[in-house]
C-alpha positions as a Markdown table, in Angstrom:
| # | Residue | x | y | z |
|---|---|---|---|---|
| 1 | Met | 85.9 | 48.4 | 67.9 |
| 2 | Ala | 83.0 | 50.2 | 69.6 |
| 3 | Leu | 79.6 | 48.7 | 70.0 |
| 4 | Asp | 76.6 | 51.0 | 69.7 |
| 5 | Ile | 73.5 | 49.9 | 71.7 |
| 6 | Asn | 70.4 | 52.0 | 71.8 |
| 7 | Ile | 67.9 | 51.5 | 74.6 |
| 8 | Glu | 64.4 | 52.9 | 74.3 |
| 9 | Leu | 62.5 | 53.3 | 77.5 |
| 10 | Asn | 58.7 | 53.4 | 77.1 |
| 11 | Asp | 56.4 | 55.3 | 79.4 |
| 12 | Ser | 56.0 | 52.4 | 81.8 |
| 13 | Asp | 59.8 | 51.9 | 82.0 |
| 14 | Leu | 60.2 | 55.6 | 82.7 |
| 15 | Glu | 57.4 | 55.4 | 85.3 |
| 16 | His | 59.5 | 52.6 | 87.0 |
| 17 | Phe | 62.5 | 54.9 | 87.2 |
| 18 | Arg | 60.3 | 57.8 | 88.5 |
| 19 | Thr | 59.0 | 55.5 | 91.2 |
| 20 | Leu | 62.6 | 54.6 | 92.1 |
| 21 | Met | 63.4 | 58.4 | 92.3 |
| 22 | Gln | 60.4 | 59.0 | 94.5 |
| 23 | Thr | 61.4 | 56.2 | 96.8 |
| 24 | Ala | 64.9 | 57.8 | 97.1 |
| 25 | Val | 63.4 | 61.2 | 97.7 |
| 26 | Asp | 61.2 | 59.8 | 100.5 |
| 27 | Lys | 64.2 | 58.2 | 102.1 |
| 28 | Ala | 66.3 | 61.4 | 101.8 |
| 29 | Lys | 63.6 | 63.7 | 103.3 |
| 30 | Gly | 65.2 | 63.5 | 106.7 |
| 31 | Leu | 68.7 | 64.2 | 105.4 |
| 32 | Pro | 70.2 | 67.7 | 105.6 |
| 33 | Ala | 70.9 | 69.3 | 102.2 |
| 34 | Glu | 74.7 | 69.2 | 102.8 |
| 35 | Thr | 74.5 | 65.4 | 103.2 |
| 36 | Ile | 72.6 | 65.0 | 99.9 |
| 37 | Ile | 75.1 | 67.2 | 98.1 |
| 38 | Glu | 78.1 | 65.4 | 99.7 |
| 39 | Arg | 76.7 | 62.0 | 98.7 |
| 40 | Ala | 76.0 | 63.1 | 95.2 |
| 41 | Gln | 79.6 | 64.5 | 95.0 |
| 42 | Ala | 81.0 | 61.2 | 96.3 |
| 43 | Leu | 79.1 | 59.3 | 93.6 |
| 44 | Cys | 80.5 | 61.6 | 91.0 |
| 45 | Ala | 84.0 | 61.2 | 92.3 |
| 46 | Glu | 83.5 | 57.4 | 92.4 |
| 47 | Met | 82.3 | 57.4 | 88.8 |
| 48 | Glu | 85.2 | 59.5 | 87.7 |
| 49 | Asn | 87.7 | 57.1 | 89.3 |
| 50 | Ala | 85.9 | 54.0 | 88.0 |
| 51 | Asn | 86.6 | 54.3 | 84.3 |
| 52 | Val | 82.9 | 54.5 | 83.5 |
| 53 | Pro | 81.7 | 54.0 | 79.9 |
| 54 | Asp | 81.3 | 57.1 | 77.8 |
| 55 | Phe | 77.5 | 57.1 | 78.0 |
| 56 | Val | 77.9 | 57.6 | 81.7 |
| 57 | Ala | 80.8 | 60.1 | 81.6 |
| 58 | Lys | 78.9 | 62.4 | 79.2 |
| 59 | Arg | 76.0 | 62.6 | 81.6 |
| 60 | Leu | 78.2 | 62.9 | 84.7 |
| 61 | Val | 79.3 | 66.4 | 83.5 |
| 62 | Ser | 75.7 | 67.6 | 83.7 |
| 63 | Leu | 75.2 | 66.1 | 87.1 |
| 64 | Glu | 78.4 | 67.8 | 88.4 |
| 65 | Met | 77.2 | 71.1 | 86.9 |
| 66 | Leu | 73.9 | 70.8 | 88.8 |
| 67 | Ile | 75.8 | 70.2 | 92.0 |
| 68 | Lys | 78.0 | 73.3 | 91.3 |
| 69 | Ala | 74.9 | 75.4 | 90.6 |
| 70 | Ile | 73.4 | 74.6 | 94.0 |
| 71 | Gln | 76.7 | 75.4 | 95.8 |
| 72 | Asp | 77.5 | 78.6 | 93.8 |
| 73 | Glu | 76.8 | 81.6 | 96.1 |
| 74 | Asp | 77.0 | 84.0 | 93.2 |
| 75 | Trp | 74.2 | 82.2 | 91.5 |
| 76 | Gln | 71.9 | 82.9 | 94.4 |
| 77 | Met | 69.5 | 80.0 | 93.6 |
| 78 | Pro | 66.0 | 80.8 | 94.8 |
| 79 | Glu | 64.7 | 78.4 | 97.5 |
| 80 | Asp | 62.1 | 76.7 | 95.3 |
| 81 | Glu | 64.8 | 75.9 | 92.7 |
| 82 | Arg | 67.2 | 74.8 | 95.4 |
| 83 | Leu | 64.6 | 72.4 | 96.7 |
| 84 | Glu | 63.9 | 71.0 | 93.2 |
| 85 | Val | 67.6 | 70.4 | 92.7 |
| 86 | Leu | 68.0 | 68.7 | 96.1 |
| 87 | Thr | 65.1 | 66.5 | 95.3 |
| 88 | Ser | 66.7 | 65.6 | 92.0 |
| 89 | Leu | 70.0 | 64.8 | 93.7 |
| 90 | Ala | 68.2 | 62.6 | 96.3 |
| 91 | Tyr | 68.5 | 59.4 | 94.1 |
| 92 | Phe | 72.3 | 59.9 | 94.0 |
| 93 | Ala | 72.4 | 60.2 | 97.8 |
| 94 | Glu | 70.9 | 56.7 | 98.1 |
| 95 | Pro | 73.7 | 54.1 | 98.6 |
| 96 | His | 71.7 | 51.2 | 97.1 |
| 97 | Asp | 70.6 | 51.5 | 93.5 |
| 98 | Leu | 69.0 | 49.3 | 90.9 |
| 99 | Val | 72.2 | 47.9 | 89.2 |
| 100 | Pro | 75.2 | 47.3 | 91.5 |
| 101 | Asp | 77.9 | 49.7 | 90.4 |
| 102 | Asn | 80.6 | 47.1 | 90.5 |
| 103 | Ile | 79.3 | 45.3 | 87.4 |
| 104 | Pro | 81.8 | 46.3 | 84.6 |
| 105 | Gly | 80.2 | 48.3 | 81.8 |
| 106 | Leu | 76.7 | 48.1 | 83.1 |
| 107 | Gly | 77.0 | 49.0 | 86.8 |
| 108 | Tyr | 76.3 | 52.7 | 86.2 |
| 109 | Leu | 73.5 | 52.2 | 83.6 |
| 110 | Asp | 70.8 | 53.0 | 86.1 |
| 111 | Asp | 72.7 | 56.0 | 87.3 |
| 112 | Ala | 73.1 | 57.2 | 83.7 |
| 113 | Ile | 69.4 | 56.8 | 83.1 |
| 114 | Met | 68.5 | 58.7 | 86.3 |
| 115 | Ile | 71.0 | 61.5 | 85.4 |
| 116 | Glu | 69.4 | 61.8 | 82.0 |
| 117 | Leu | 65.9 | 62.1 | 83.6 |
| 118 | Val | 67.1 | 64.7 | 86.1 |
| 119 | Ile | 68.9 | 66.7 | 83.4 |
| 120 | Arg | 65.8 | 66.6 | 81.2 |
| 121 | Asp | 63.8 | 68.0 | 84.1 |
| 122 | Met | 66.4 | 70.6 | 85.0 |
| 123 | Ser | 67.6 | 71.5 | 81.5 |
| 124 | Leu | 66.4 | 75.1 | 81.5 |
| 125 | Asp | 67.9 | 75.6 | 84.9 |
| 126 | Leu | 71.2 | 74.2 | 83.7 |
| 127 | Glu | 71.2 | 76.3 | 80.6 |
| 128 | Ala | 70.6 | 79.4 | 82.6 |
| 129 | Tyr | 73.4 | 78.5 | 85.0 |
| 130 | Gln | 75.8 | 77.8 | 82.1 |
| 131 | Ala | 75.0 | 81.1 | 80.6 |
| 132 | Phe | 75.6 | 82.8 | 84.0 |
| 133 | Cys | 79.0 | 81.1 | 84.3 |
| 134 | Ala | 80.0 | 82.2 | 80.8 |
| 135 | Tyr | 78.9 | 85.8 | 81.7 |
| 136 | Arg | 80.8 | 85.7 | 85.0 |
| 137 | His | 83.9 | 84.4 | 83.2 |
| 138 | Thr | 83.7 | 87.2 | 80.6 |
| 139 | Glu | 83.1 | 89.9 | 83.2 |
| 140 | Thr | 85.9 | 88.6 | 85.4 |
| 141 | Asn | 88.3 | 88.7 | 82.5 |
| 142 | Arg | 87.1 | 92.2 | 81.5 |
| 143 | Arg | 86.9 | 93.8 | 84.9 |
| 144 | Gly | 89.5 | 91.7 | 86.8 |
| 145 | Glu | 89.4 | 89.1 | 89.6 |
| 146 | Ala | 88.1 | 91.6 | 92.2 |
| 147 | Ser | 84.9 | 92.1 | 90.2 |
| 148 | Ser | 81.7 | 90.8 | 91.8 |
| 149 | Val | 79.3 | 89.1 | 89.4 |
| 150 | Asp | 76.1 | 87.6 | 90.8 |
| 151 | Arg | 72.8 | 86.5 | 89.5 |
| 152 | Gly | 71.3 | 90.0 | 89.8 |
| 153 | Ala | 74.0 | 91.5 | 87.6 |
| 154 | Trp | 73.6 | 88.7 | 85.1 |
| 155 | Leu | 69.9 | 89.2 | 84.9 |
| 156 | Asp | 70.3 | 93.0 | 84.6 |
| 157 | Ala | 72.7 | 92.4 | 81.7 |
| 158 | Lys | 70.2 | 90.0 | 80.1 |
| 159 | Arg | 67.4 | 92.5 | 80.4 |
| 160 | Ser | 69.6 | 95.2 | 78.9 |
| 161 | Glu | 70.5 | 92.9 | 76.0 |
| 162 | Leu | 66.9 | 92.1 | 75.4 |
| 163 | Arg | 65.8 | 95.7 | 75.4 |
| 164 | Ser | 68.6 | 96.6 | 72.9 |
| 165 | Arg | 67.5 | 93.7 | 70.6 |
| 166 | Leu | 63.9 | 94.8 | 70.8 |
| 167 | Arg | 64.9 | 98.4 | 69.9 |
| 168 | Arg | 67.0 | 97.2 | 67.0 |
| 169 | Asn | 64.1 | 95.0 | 65.7 |
| 170 | Lys | 61.6 | 97.8 | 66.2 |
| 171 | Ser | 63.9 | 100.3 | 64.4 |
| 172 | Ser | 64.5 | 97.8 | 61.6 |
| 173 | Ser | 60.8 | 97.0 | 61.3 |
| 174 | Thr | 59.9 | 100.7 | 61.1 |
| 175 | Arg | 62.5 | 101.3 | 58.3 |
| 176 | Arg | 61.1 | 98.4 | 56.3 |
| 177 | Arg | 57.6 | 99.8 | 56.6 |
| 178 | Leu | 58.8 | 103.3 | 55.5 |
| 179 | Phe | 60.4 | 101.8 | 52.4 |
| 180 | Arg | 57.3 | 100.0 | 51.5 |
| 181 | Val | 55.2 | 103.1 | 51.8 |
| 182 | Met | 57.5 | 105.1 | 49.5 |
């Protein structure tokens, strides 16, 4: 039998977690990007092997996607975005966190909360990366493994798609106006 527990964090609670994040960011400032990424990956691997509760596992997928995005050469992440992601991953590079991870059922609660905060801040970036991955997958299947799909090609395809949609909408709108006039 499952037990459903809802936790509501108010603004001051969230501020506490943001302060923890800022402390981790300050500690990680001297670390190379590779170290931050490696430590975040290590935490993900540790969580996957630790039989974490579902509420953590569901969020872990998003954290792993964020790590993949920063490492994906085809994605060509702009430097300001890259810095923002590294800053977000800094908490997970910090070896000591709020709740010790070895407490069964609750040890990763603080990590789940921090992942949720990071994902909320980075949700648009993650959605764009997921759309890019889907496009790359489709294009690779269509054109073959040797095809090269990068962020520029994806953006060009999105622009073309948007233009087509605008032309269709404009054409449809023009026809509706013509029928009203008649």
